[in-house]
C-alpha positions as CSV (number, residue, x, y, z in Angstrom):
1,M,0.0,0.0,0.0
2,S,1.0,3.6,-0.6
3,K,3.2,5.3,2.0
4,L,1.5,8.7,1.4
5,K,0.6,10.2,4.7
6,L,-3.1,11.1,5.2
7,T,-4.0,14.6,6.5
8,P,-6.2,14.8,9.6
9,C,-9.9,14.4,9.3
10,P,-11.6,17.7,8.2
11,F,-14.5,17.1,10.6
12,C,-13.0,15.9,13.8
13,S,-9.3,16.7,13.2
14,Y,-8.3,13.2,14.2
15,D,-4.9,12.4,12.8
16,N,-4.0,8.9,14.0
17,Q,-2.9,7.1,10.9
18,E,-4.1,3.8,12.4
19,W,-7.7,5.1,12.4
20,L,-7.7,6.7,8.9
21,R,-8.0,3.7,6.6
22,V,-8.5,3.0,2.9
23,E,-11.6,0.9,2.3
24,Y,-13.4,-0.1,-0.8
25,N,-16.9,-0.5,-2.3
26,E,-18.3,-1.5,-5.7
27,D,-17.2,1.8,-7.2
28,G,-13.6,2.1,-5.9
29,K,-11.7,3.0,-2.8
30,F,-12.1,5.7,-0.2
31,V,-10.6,6.8,3.1
32,R,-12.7,6.5,6.3
33,C,-12.1,8.2,9.7
34,Y,-13.0,5.7,12.4
35,Q,-13.1,8.4,15.0
36,C,-16.1,10.2,13.6
37,G,-17.2,8.0,10.6
38,A,-16.5,10.6,7.9
39,T,-15.6,9.2,4.5
40,G,-13.7,10.9,1.7
41,P,-14.7,10.9,-2.0
42,T,-14.4,7.6,-3.8
43,A,-11.5,7.1,-6.1
44,K,-13.3,5.2,-8.9
45,G,-11.6,2.2,-10.5
46,D,-10.6,-1.4,-10.2
47,C,-10.2,-2.2,-6.5
48,N,-7.5,-4.7,-7.4
49,D,-5.2,-2.0,-8.7
50,P,-2.8,-1.0,-5.9
51,R,-2.5,2.5,-7.4
52,L,-6.1,3.2,-6.5
53,S,-5.2,3.3,-2.7
54,T,-2.8,6.2,-3.5
55,K,-5.5,7.9,-5.5
56,A,-8.0,7.6,-2.6
57,K,-5.5,9.1,-0.3
58,H,-4.8,12.0,-2.7
59,V,-8.5,12.8,-3.0
60,W,-8.9,12.7,0.9
61,N,-5.9,15.0,1.3
62,R,-7.3,17.4,-1.4
63,R,-10.7,17.4,0.3
64,V,-9.1,18.4,3.6
65,K,-7.2,21.3,2.0
66,E,-10.5,22.5,0.4
67,K,-12.4,22.5,3.7
68,P,-14.4,25.8,3.9
């Protein structure tokens, strides 16, 4: 899996890397914060592609930076 560090959750500010995890559904992969339950946007694609985890982390990090 990608070594890209995740930014803290934009909702609860939790930053424990053990609790920010990449998960998957039928559409692709996404990051979930297990402290508050927030999920990031889904990186759509083949869940068997290891690069999709990196993409999911990038969209999570971008979402955090775009927080109003």
